[in-house]
C-alpha positions in Angstrom: 107.7 105.6 121.5 110.2 106.6 119.0 112.6 104.0 117.6 115.9 105.1 115.5 116.6 102.5 112.6 119.9 102.6 110.7 119.4 101.8 107.0 121.5 101.4 104.0 119.9 104.8 102.9 120.6 106.5 106.3 118.9 106.8 109.6 115.1 106.3 109.7 112.8 107.0 112.6 109.7 105.1 113.7 107.0 106.6 115.9 105.0 103.9 117.5 101.4 104.0 118.3 100.8 100.8 120.0 97.5 98.9 120.7 97.1 97.2 123.9 96.2 93.8 122.4 97.6 94.1 118.8 96.7 91.6 116.2 98.3 93.6 113.3 100.9 96.4 112.7 100.0 99.1 109.9 103.4 100.7 108.9 102.9 103.9 107.0 105.2 106.1 105.2 104.9 109.8 104.4 105.2 111.6 100.9 107.8 113.4 99.1 106.6 116.8 100.2 105.7 116.3 103.9 106.1 114.1 106.8 104.2 112.0 109.5 102.4 115.2 110.5 99.9 114.6 107.6 96.3 114.6 108.7 95.5 111.2 107.6 98.5 109.6 109.0 97.8 111.3 112.3 94.1 110.2 112.2 95.0 106.6 111.7 97.6 106.7 114.5 94.8 108.1 116.7 92.1 105.6 115.8 93.4 102.3 114.8 95.0 101.2 118.1 91.6 101.3 119.7 90.7 98.4 117.1 93.7 96.2 117.9 96.1 97.6 115.3 99.5 99.1 116.4 100.4 102.0 113.9 104.0 102.7 113.1 104.6 106.2 111.4 107.8 105.7 109.4 110.1 108.8 108.7 112.4 108.2 105.7 116.3 109.0 106.2 116.1 111.9 103.9 113.3 113.5 106.0 115.1 112.5 109.4 118.3 114.4 107.9 116.3 117.4 107.4 116.5 117.5 103.6 113.6 119.1 101.6 113.6 117.0 98.6 113.0 113.3 98.5 115.5 111.1 96.7 115.0 108.7 93.9 112.4 105.8 94.4 115.1 103.3 94.4 116.5 105.0 97.5 113.1 105.3 99.2 112.7 101.5 98.7 116.1 100.9 100.3 115.0 102.9 103.3 111.8 101.2 103.8 113.5 97.7 103.4 115.7 98.9 106.2 113.0 99.5 108.5 111.1 96.3 107.8 112.9 94.2 110.3 111.9 96.6 113.2 108.2 96.6 111.9 108.1 93.0 111.7 109.8 92.3 114.9 106.8 91.8 117.0 105.9 88.6 114.9 102.5 90.2 114.0 101.4 90.5 110.4 102.3 93.8 108.8 100.2 95.9 106.5 102.5 98.2 104.3 101.1 101.5 103.8 102.0 105.2 102.8 100.7 108.3 101.5 101.7 109.6 98.0 105.2 108.6 97.4 105.1 106.3 100.5 102.1 104.5 98.7 104.2 103.8 95.9 107.0 102.4 98.0 104.5 100.3 99.8 103.2 98.7 96.4 106.6 98.3 94.9 108.0 96.3 97.9 105.0 94.5 99.5 105.4 91.0 97.9 109.2 90.8 98.5 108.8 92.0 102.2 106.0 89.6 102.9 103.5 92.3 103.6 100.0 91.2 104.7 98.3 94.0 102.6 98.9 97.4 101.3 97.2 100.5 102.2 97.7 103.3 99.7 96.8 106.9 100.7 96.5 109.5 97.9 98.3 107.2 95.4 99.9 109.4 92.9 98.5 107.7 89.7 100.2 110.2 87.5 101.9 113.7 87.9 99.2 116.6 87.7 98.1 117.2 84.1 100.2 114.3 82.9 97.7 111.4 82.8 99.7 109.7 80.0 102.5 109.2 82.7 100.6 106.5 84.6 102.0 104.7 87.5 99.1 102.2 87.6 101.5 99.4 87.0 103.0 99.7 90.5 99.6 99.5 92.0 98.5 96.7 90.1 101.6 94.8 90.7 101.5 94.9 94.5 100.6 91.3 94.8 98.8 91.5 98.1 95.2 92.8 99.0 95.4 96.5 98.6 93.1 99.4 99.4 93.5 102.7 97.9 92.1 105.9 99.7 91.6 108.7 97.2 90.4 112.4 97.2 87.7 113.0 94.8 89.6 116.2 93.5 93.1 114.6 93.9 95.1 116.3 90.9 97.4 113.3 91.0 94.5 111.0 89.9 90.8 111.2 90.7 89.0 108.0 91.6 87.4 107.5 88.2 90.9 107.5 86.6 92.0 104.4 88.2 91.9 101.2 86.0 90.0 98.2 87.0 92.2 95.9 89.1 92.3 93.6 92.1 92.1 96.5 94.8 89.5 98.3 96.7 89.0 101.9 96.4 87.4 104.5 98.9 86.6 108.0 97.8 87.0 111.0 100.0 84.5 113.4 98.5 85.8 116.7 97.5 89.3 115.9 98.9 92.4 117.0 97.4 95.9 115.1 97.4 96.2 115.8 101.2 92.5 115.1 101.8 91.8 118.7 102.5 88.2 119.8 101.6 87.1 123.3 100.5 84.9 125.3 102.8 82.1 125.0 100.3 82.1 121.2 100.4 79.1 119.2 101.7 81.4 117.6 104.2 83.8 119.0 106.8 87.3 118.3 107.2 86.7 116.1 110.2 84.1 114.0 108.4 86.8 113.4 105.7 89.2 112.0 108.2 86.3 109.8 109.5 85.6 108.4 106.0 89.3 107.5 105.9 89.6 105.9 109.4 86.1 104.2 109.2 87.1 102.8 105.7 90.4 101.5 106.9 89.1 99.9 110.1 86.4 98.2 108.0 88.9 96.8 105.4 91.4 95.7 108.1 88.7 93.8 109.6 87.9 92.0 106.4 91.4 90.7 106.0 90.7 88.3 108.7 
């Protein structure tokens, strides 16, 4: 089911993948270079409804408008805030999530929006090759239970680069920023996605 939502940043779009007896909603936004077709987002939308979690794939207004470049972080936050009433409208706890730039949005807005938790997929800890430009503070300041899922070879921040903090971290071995794995890797692309979905299912169950 597709829902159109008007926000102060423009028209957003939610694609719902509903669980039959939902106990939670996982809302996930896309990154700055792609949309909800990302492999990890699609895998979560396919698997989680079987575990009582409704998945809402959120397209930011810039993406709906067909633009190729994401706007400033403040505008992304405005778009996310604008869709929140629709996400929380079923009166179920909402996990705020996203991949890459979407993960940053989720971290920055979680506490103010009343998110139950944050799922950060491919959190861009720093620009590639610029570890001094750390965005760790956004992650550490989320203020709610947080899970990071990170590729082992992510140029935006490998798992071992993350600081100590009050968050969980799942590594996808060999994975790049989009969780693709090279052909020579010891795991397949399908296994990489299983690591993500299995880990997220287990983490959500632990939230109670």
